[in-house]
C-alpha positions in Angstrom: -14.4 -24.1 48.8 -17.9 -24.9 49.9 -18.0 -28.5 51.4 -20.2 -31.1 49.8 -23.4 -31.4 51.9 -24.8 -34.6 53.3 -27.7 -35.6 51.2 -30.3 -38.0 52.7 -33.1 -40.0 51.2 -35.9 -38.9 53.5 -38.6 -40.9 51.6 -37.6 -44.1 49.8 -40.9 -43.9 47.8 -39.8 -45.8 44.7 -41.6 -43.4 42.6 -41.6 -44.0 38.8 -41.0 -40.4 37.9 -40.7 -38.0 40.9 -41.1 -34.3 40.1 -42.4 -30.9 41.1 -41.6 -30.5 44.8 -43.4 -27.4 46.1 -43.3 -26.2 49.7 -46.7 -25.3 51.2 -45.9 -22.9 54.1 -49.5 -22.8 55.4 -49.7 -26.5 55.9 -46.0 -27.0 56.6 -45.7 -29.8 54.0 -43.9 -30.5 50.7 -46.1 -31.5 47.8 -44.6 -33.6 45.0 -45.7 -35.9 42.3 -45.1 -39.3 40.7 -46.0 -38.5 37.1 -46.1 -42.1 35.7 -47.3 -43.5 39.0 -50.2 -41.1 38.9 -49.9 -40.0 42.5 -49.7 -36.8 44.4 -47.5 -37.0 47.5 -47.7 -34.9 50.7 -44.5 -35.0 52.9 -44.5 -33.7 56.5 -40.8 -33.2 57.4 -41.6 -32.7 61.1 -43.5 -35.9 61.5 -41.4 -37.7 58.9 -44.5 -39.0 57.1 -45.3 -39.1 53.4 -48.8 -39.7 52.2 -49.8 -40.3 48.6 -53.1 -40.0 46.8 -53.7 -41.8 43.5 -55.2 -39.6 40.7 -56.7 -40.5 37.3 -54.4 -38.4 35.2 -50.6 -38.0 35.0 -49.9 -35.2 37.5 -46.8 -33.5 35.9 -46.5 -30.4 38.2 -48.5 -28.5 40.7 -48.9 -25.3 42.7 -50.9 -24.4 45.8 -54.1 -22.4 45.1 -54.7 -19.3 47.2 -58.3 -20.3 47.7 -57.4 -23.8 48.8 -56.2 -27.0 47.3 -53.8 -27.4 44.4 -53.7 -26.7 40.6 -52.2 -29.6 38.7 -50.8 -29.6 35.2 -51.5 -33.0 33.7 -51.5 -35.0 30.4 -55.0 -33.6 29.8 -54.9 -30.0 30.7 -55.2 -28.3 34.1 -57.0 -29.9 37.1 -58.0 -28.9 40.7 -57.0 -31.3 43.5 -58.5 -31.2 47.0 -56.3 -32.7 49.7 -59.2 -32.9 52.0 -61.4 -35.2 50.0 -59.1 -36.4 47.2 -61.3 -34.9 44.5 -59.6 -34.3 41.1 -61.6 -32.2 38.7 -61.0 -30.4 35.4 -60.1 -26.8 35.9 -59.2 -25.7 32.4 -59.2 -27.8 29.2 -56.1 -29.3 27.5 -54.3 -26.4 25.8 -53.0 -28.7 23.1 -55.9 -30.8 21.8 -54.1 -31.0 18.4 -51.1 -32.8 20.1 -52.6 -35.9 21.8 -49.1 -37.4 22.5 -48.0 -34.3 24.4 -48.5 -33.7 28.2 -47.8 -30.7 30.4 -44.6 -30.8 32.3 -42.6 -28.4 34.5 -44.6 -25.4 35.9 -44.2 -22.4 38.2 -46.4 -19.5 39.5 -45.3 -16.0 39.0 -45.6 -13.6 42.0 -48.9 -12.3 40.7 -50.5 -15.7 40.9 -50.3 -16.8 37.2 -49.5 -20.4 36.6 -46.9 -21.1 33.9 -46.6 -24.7 32.4 -44.6 -26.1 29.6 -45.2 -29.3 27.7 -43.4 -32.1 26.0 -43.9 -35.2 23.8 -44.5 -38.3 26.0 -42.3 -40.4 25.9 -39.2 -38.2 25.4 -37.5 -41.1 23.5 -39.5 -40.1 20.4 -37.4 -36.9 20.2 -40.3 -34.8 18.8 -39.9 -31.1 19.4 -43.5 -30.1 19.8 -43.5 -28.7 23.3 -45.1 -25.4 24.1 -45.2 -22.9 27.0 -48.5 -21.8 28.3 -49.8 -19.3 31.0 -52.9 -20.1 33.0 -54.4 -16.9 34.3 -56.6 -16.6 37.5 -59.7 -16.3 35.2 -58.7 -19.8 33.9 -57.9 -18.5 30.4 -54.8 -19.9 28.7 -52.3 -18.1 26.5 -49.5 -19.8 24.6 -46.1 -18.1 24.3 -43.6 -20.6 22.8 -43.7 -23.5 20.4 -41.1 -26.0 19.1 -39.7 -27.0 22.4 -38.1 -30.4 23.1 -38.8 -30.7 26.9 -40.0 -27.5 28.6 -38.4 -27.3 32.0 -36.6 -25.1 34.5 -39.3 -22.4 35.1 -38.3 -20.0 37.8 -38.4 -16.3 38.7 -35.9 -13.9 40.2 -36.6 -12.5 43.7 -38.0 -9.3 42.3 -40.1 -11.2 39.8 -38.7 -9.2 36.9 -36.7 -12.0 35.3 -38.2 -15.3 34.1 -36.0 -18.4 33.6 -37.0 -21.2 31.3 -35.1 -24.3 30.0 -35.3 -26.8 27.2 -33.7 -30.0 28.4 -32.9 -31.2 24.9 -31.2 -27.9 24.1 -29.1 -28.1 27.3 -29.8 -24.4 27.7 -31.5 -22.1 30.2 -32.8 -18.7 28.9 -33.6 -15.6 30.8 -36.4 -13.1 29.9 -37.3 -9.7 31.0 -40.6 -10.2 32.7 -43.4 -7.6 33.1 -45.1 -8.4 36.4 -48.2 -6.4 35.4 -48.7 -7.9 31.9 -47.3 -11.3 32.7 -45.3 -11.3 29.5 -41.7 -12.4 29.0 -39.6 -10.4 26.5 -35.9 -10.1 25.4 -34.9 -13.7 25.5 -31.2 -14.4 25.9 -29.0 -17.3 26.9 -28.6 -17.5 30.7 -26.7 -20.7 31.0 -25.6 -23.6 28.8 -24.6 -27.1 30.0 -22.9 -28.7 27.0 -19.7 -29.2 28.9 -21.3 -30.4 32.2 -22.6 -33.8 32.9 -26.4 -33.9 32.7 -29.1 -31.7 31.2 -31.1 -29.0 32.9 -34.4 -30.2 34.3 -36.4 -28.6 37.1 -35.1 -25.5 38.9 -35.6 -23.0 41.7 -34.2 -19.7 42.8 -32.7 -18.8 46.2 -33.1 -15.5 48.2 -29.9 -14.1 46.6 -31.2 -14.8 43.1 -29.0 -17.8 42.3 -30.6 -20.4 40.0 -30.5 -24.0 41.2 -31.1 -26.7 38.6 -31.2 -30.5 38.6 -28.9 -32.0 36.0 -30.8 -35.1 35.0 -28.6 -38.1 33.9 -25.6 -36.2 35.3 -26.0 -37.1 39.0 -25.6 -33.5 40.2 -27.2 -30.2 41.0 -25.9 -26.9 39.6 -26.1 -23.4 41.0 -25.8 -20.5 38.6 -25.4 -16.9 39.9 -27.5 -14.0 38.6 -24.8 -13.2 36.1 -25.2 -16.6 34.5 -21.9 -18.0 35.9 -21.8 -21.6 37.1 -20.5 -21.3 40.7 -21.3 -24.6 42.3 -21.8 -28.3 41.4 -23.1 -30.7 44.0 -22.7 -34.4 43.4 -26.0 -36.3 44.0 -26.6 -39.8 45.3 -28.5 -40.8 42.2 -27.9 -40.1 38.5 -31.3 -38.8 37.7 -32.3 -35.9 40.0 -35.3 -34.0 38.5 -36.1 -30.9 40.5 -35.0 -29.0 43.6 -37.2 -26.9 45.9 -36.6 -25.0 49.1 -38.7 -25.9 52.1 -39.0 -26.2 55.8 -40.1 -23.5 58.3 -37.1 -21.3 57.5 -36.9 -22.3 53.8 -33.4 -23.5 54.5 -33.8 -27.2 53.4 -33.5 -28.2 49.8 -35.7 -31.1 48.7 -35.0 -33.0 45.5 -37.1 -35.5 43.5 -35.7 -38.0 41.0 -36.5 -40.7 38.5 -37.2 -44.3 39.6 -35.2 -47.4 39.2 -36.7 -48.4 35.8 -35.4 -45.2 34.3 -31.8 -46.0 35.4 -29.7 -48.7 33.9 -26.5 -50.7 34.7 -24.0 -49.6 37.3 -25.8 -46.3 37.8 -28.9 -48.0 39.3 -29.6 -47.5 43.0 -32.8 -49.5 43.5 -32.8 -48.8 47.2 -33.1 -45.0 46.7 -34.0 -44.4 43.0 -37.4 -42.7 43.0 -37.0 -41.3 46.5 -37.3 -37.8 47.9 -34.0 -36.3 49.1 -33.1 -33.5 51.5 -30.0 -31.5 52.4 -28.8 -28.2 53.8 -27.8 -26.0 50.9 -26.2 -23.3 53.0 -28.8 -20.7 52.0 -32.5 -20.0 52.0 -35.2 -20.0 49.4 -38.1 -17.8 48.7 -41.8 -18.3 49.6 -43.5 -20.2 46.8 -46.2 -18.0 45.1 -49.8 -19.5 45.0 -52.1 -19.7 42.0 -54.7 -17.0 42.3 -57.4 -18.9 40.3 
């Protein structure tokens, strides 16, 4: 039996809605966001320092751009963020102008540099299934692939880039698709994993070097690892009840960083105001994959 790892809160940031940790190997930092706090964070694990920059839109998710800076999925389309001067400029228009209450949510680059981003109604308490799944190409054109989602989440790709994973948090389900790396098109959707009998719902996710899918089970206080056959093979208890997304990082990609919701989103005995909204880290006993960059 694999022992339960020690999980530390490395940044007690008190974020309102921590999300989208992404390791930047060139800079040696972890990027992550506070969606409702409208801030982009940059954590240096060697120095033990976390810096945040306020931005004018809700930064739901991000990726490093191959040409420098970040691409950010927001509540009003796609933006470019420059860490050097703090500029935050429109990169591609809102793909859902007909749904003003929606915002972009979880995202992931494929290994060819395309940026995938799903959406959701904000706030989720409205229970309106109008989420969609979009692909932002390097030429900044946007293609929509799915509609009718509750909360689009869990985007990840297999090590060979030929399987795409995608979840709907409301449906408590993760699907797998055959993915054509040349065309950037997912096909042959099938159920990969369901979480009806496990505490928590699938939120953000990542894949390790052996192809196992790691997913945060929000409201369940745990992380799950699912092997490439779709079998749940590990559950890790988490210090807070609302982890939102894991990511591999560090020089050897052998540290797992995890974001979570803030204290206002947690009620009653589950609240941990000292560490809710923090950034966590632990040794998962395996390594991750280098994070692809956006080619646009």
